[in-house]
C-alpha positions, 0 to 999 in steps of 0.5 A: 540443528536447533534451526532446522528443527525449529523449520520443521515443526508440526502446526500441532506444535506451533498451536500448542505453543500458542495456546499456552496459558489456555489449556485449562479453559480448552479442557473445562470446554471439552468437559462441559460438552461432553456433560452436554452430550449425556443431557442430551441422551438421557431423555432417550432412556427417560422416553424407554421408561416412560414407553414401557410404563405405557405397555404394562398399563402401570402409567400414571399422570403424575408420574408421566409429568414428572418424567416429561418435566425430568426430559425437560429438564435435561434440554434445557441443561443440555443447551446451558452446557452447549453455550458454555463450552462454546463460551469457554472455547472462543474466548481461549481461541481468541486469545490463541489468534491475538498471540499469532498475529503479535508473533507475526507482526513481530516476525515482519518487523525482523525482515529484511525492507527489501523482502517487505517491500516484494509483497503487497500490503493486502497479501500481508493483511491476507496472512495476518487477518483472513488466514489467522482467523481460519484457525478459529473454526477447528480450535472454537467449534471442532476441537469440544464439538467433535470431541463430544460428539464421537465421545456420545456416539461411541457411548450409544453404540457401548450401551445397545451392545450393554443392552442386546449385543444383536443391536448393536452388531446391527449399528455396526451396518452402517459403518460400511454402508456410509464409507461406500456412500462416501466414496461414491461422493468422490468416485469421477471427481475430477470430471465433476469438478471440470463439468462445475467450473465449465458453463455452457452457452450455446452449446459451446462449453466455455472454462469460467476463468477468474482473475484476481488482481492485487491493488497496486499500492503506490498506483497513486504515487506513480501517476503523481509521479508521471504527471510532475514529471517535468516540472523540474528538469534534470540537472545540477542545483543548489536546493535552498529552503524557502524559510530564509534565501541562502539556507541550503540542503546540506552534507553535515561536514562534507561527509562522503559516507553512508549516512551522513547527515542532511541538514540546511546551512548557510551557503559555502559554494561547496560540493556538499551543497549541491545535487544533480537532478535525475529522473526514472522511467516512471518520473520520480526524481533523484537526487544525488549529492555531487560531493559523495555521489551519494543520494537522498534517502530516508533512514530505514525506509521509515515511512513515518513523520519524523524519519530522518533524511540522510545520504546513501549508496543508491539501491534504487529504493522508494526511500531514495525517490521524490517527486518533484511538485511545483507550485509556483517557484518552489517544489514540495519533495514528495517521499516515493513511499508515501504521498502524505510525505514530504522533505521537511526543515525540523521544527521551521528553524532557519538556523545553521543545522538544522535537521532535514527528515520526512513529515507529513504535508502542511504547505508550509515554508519549511518543506518548500524548496527552490531550485538553482540551476550551478553552472549554467551560463545566463545567455539571452535567447532571441525570439522572432514573432510573427503575427497573423497579420501585419501590425505596426507594433508588437510586444513580447511578454516572458516567464524565465521559470526558475527558483524563483521564476522571472518575468518581464516584458519588451516591445519587440523591433520590425524585421523582415517578412512579417516577423518582429524580434526581440532579444530576452535575457537570461533565457537561453539555458532555461525553459521560457514560456512566451506571450504576445500581444498586439492591438487588442489581441493576445497570442498566449497559445491558449492560456499555457504559454509558448514553452521553448528553451534555446538560445533562439526561437520562433513563434508563427500559427500558434507553433513553437520551433526552437534553435532557429532563425526565419530565412529573410534578409533585412535590407535598407532602402536606398 
């Protein structure tokens, strides 16, 4: 019952509550505004006395100058009182606006994270800044000024009736006339409004439509995820910090519960140190712990420095998504909540149990991670290459992408049909970049290398094809 009553409160009752402690300022503001109205009316009565004296021939210069001085004094006092009234109302109103914003922010902090993320930051800014600011006109201007103006008009009407009831009655004629004029303004309002928002060009009416699109606060992060979607392949990995070899990303105690803490620990071979990497359609990475099936998560969806990393059941939230940005043979794991936050080892400690959290990117080794595949055989790959012209000697160079990368090179052996052949070790299950050199020429695919993955690959004419063997037969001379 109380909750329903609270939800159905009027705007006036909310304003009265938010204006607590400022009632005196508002009352004094209205009172000074009324005094200002009195001061603005007083000169007219003085003018009546001045005109009467001039008509009756009793006006003296000193008396007229005195009356003029009184009129000037009343006008100066009127503007002073108006300034005081406005200052008081604004001072009180700014406190009311501050109280309103504090109440809104307190309410925002209690909302579920999903509800908060459903709206853009621009919409919250509009409510807390612009819409709250719109109250200022009503409280700081209309309240004292409208009250004073209504009372002033009624006072003039009463004085006219006291002076001569016929004059007062004649003034009431303007009331129905004003109502009629006001009503005529709204006659055919819909049609007039439509004409106002319709533009006519070349005799053809064209409605003017304005579309306002809210800026996506995650647009830059989405672009980053898309650009680096291929940096890290899906698969199962052990993830080690670059602070010290063998210190792996670990779920404390092999916990399978929500909230299990994530830290670094010496390699044990346990499934709690293995992570399954998958990508969503936008390119974001999710790391699921093999032991628990729960994913790497930032506690409470906090996008602040020091927010803890833990495991939690998958919700699809941004606090469970990452962008794997490759740099050399290591990766930065950028949080999908903020482009400036990355996965970090607290205090750059390389000791067992050092906590893992998110922190502003600084390029330190405690924010760089290596991914080593789990359970993939280190098969060799047979590489075939046919240069554009006959050669006596061909050499292949390779980079097997991993954590870390491995590089090497060797002389190729001549096969048949202009093809040359070589075996690249430990490259059959991993993406590998190839380049070839012969004579004074180098074929490295324009500096990008030929990327292949498989147990065999053939490169010719600027193209690389995997899992294929050239159709030729090697024969020996008799």
